[in-house]
C-alpha atoms as one frame of an Amber mdcrd trajectory, in Angstrom:
protein
  -4.236   2.656 -16.815  -2.934   6.057 -15.720  -4.102   5.303 -12.178  -1.953
   2.165 -12.035   1.067   4.057 -13.343   0.533   6.690 -10.645   0.265   3.954
  -8.015   3.463   2.351  -9.274   5.334   5.663  -9.155   4.179   6.287  -5.592
   5.237   2.754  -4.703   8.740   3.277  -6.075   9.170   6.653  -4.399   7.785
   5.427  -1.082   9.953   2.319  -1.135  13.059   4.413  -1.752  12.180   6.647
   1.192  11.182   3.830   3.565  14.323   1.901   2.677  16.263   4.348   4.839
  14.469   3.192   7.996  14.438   0.000  10.056  11.466  -2.357  10.122  12.133
  -3.975  13.480   9.736  -1.944  15.630   6.158  -0.828  15.788   6.953   2.191
  13.630   7.785  -0.145  10.756   4.376  -1.787  11.023   2.623   1.581  11.121
   4.704   2.751   8.159   3.531  -0.297   6.200  -0.084   0.477   7.012   0.240
   4.113   5.958   2.212   3.157   2.859  -0.529   0.774   1.717  -3.218   3.370
   2.306  -1.256   5.993   0.415  -0.627   3.757  -2.609  -4.324   2.903  -2.791
  -5.416   6.501  -2.230  -3.319   7.787  -5.116  -4.514   5.009  -7.410  -8.165
   5.505  -6.524  -7.805   9.278  -6.636  -6.491   9.239 -10.178  -9.080   6.685
 -11.339 -11.900   8.327  -9.347 -13.253   4.904  -8.477 -12.280   1.774  -6.619
 -12.757  -1.818  -7.698 -11.507  -5.348  -7.133  -8.754  -5.072  -9.747  -7.331
  -1.982  -8.061  -7.531  -3.772  -4.718  -5.396  -6.663  -5.934  -2.923  -4.463
  -7.791  -2.537  -1.989  -4.921  -1.935  -4.846  -2.484   0.717  -6.275  -4.824
   2.345  -2.848  -5.265   2.415  -2.421  -1.494   4.018  -5.788  -0.829   6.552
  -5.203  -3.596   7.388  -1.713  -2.390   7.713  -2.743   1.229   9.757  -5.783
   0.236  12.114  -3.497  -1.665  12.287  -1.092   1.294  12.990  -3.893   3.769
  15.715  -5.306   1.546  17.275  -1.853   1.228  17.139  -1.300   4.983  18.598
  -4.654   6.099  21.082  -5.099   3.301  22.420  -8.446   2.137  22.346 -10.147
   5.540  19.132 -11.948   4.631  17.318 -12.002   7.987  13.951 -10.270   7.665
  12.471  -9.251  11.036   9.026 -10.617  11.886   7.614  -7.112  12.162   8.704
  -6.433   8.578   6.516  -9.332   7.446   3.697  -7.935   9.573   4.211  -4.556
   7.925   3.852  -6.097   4.473   0.724  -8.036   5.422  -0.953  -5.092   7.134
  -0.009  -2.710   4.321  -1.390  -5.063   1.680  -4.631  -5.523   3.589  -5.043
  -1.785   4.054  -4.348  -1.086   0.383  -6.804  -3.724  -0.772  -9.508  -2.524
   1.602  -9.074   1.118   0.610  -8.987   0.431  -3.120 -12.000  -1.885  -3.000
 -14.229   0.077  -0.654 -13.684   3.454  -2.269 -16.502   4.973  -4.251 -19.296
   2.691  -3.048 -22.273   4.436  -1.483 -23.308   3.536   2.035 -26.216   1.141
   2.453 -28.625   3.821   3.634 -27.649   6.438   1.030 -30.343   7.521  -1.392
 -29.435   8.332  -4.978 -30.067  11.875  -6.120 -33.111  12.465  -8.343
């Protein structure tokens, strides 16, 4: 539970910071990717394991945080750039992949005796 709280705090802080920037260029897409990885990394780091639940929650946190950041950056005008949507999708995919794949041994790894 503490891991999810940590992930949520990172999401809120990151969204507040990213809300100061525009999401209409390639940097917005890259920021979404890094944001998703960072949310998942903090969550998995606190929990010391990754699983499917964390993958779903981290993806949702990432989309919510980036949605908040995009809304803060564009204001009330209502037109969301296509690259902002790409940023949310890529960030969610990265967060889910990182949270799910973390902590699993490689296929050729032997367990210690």
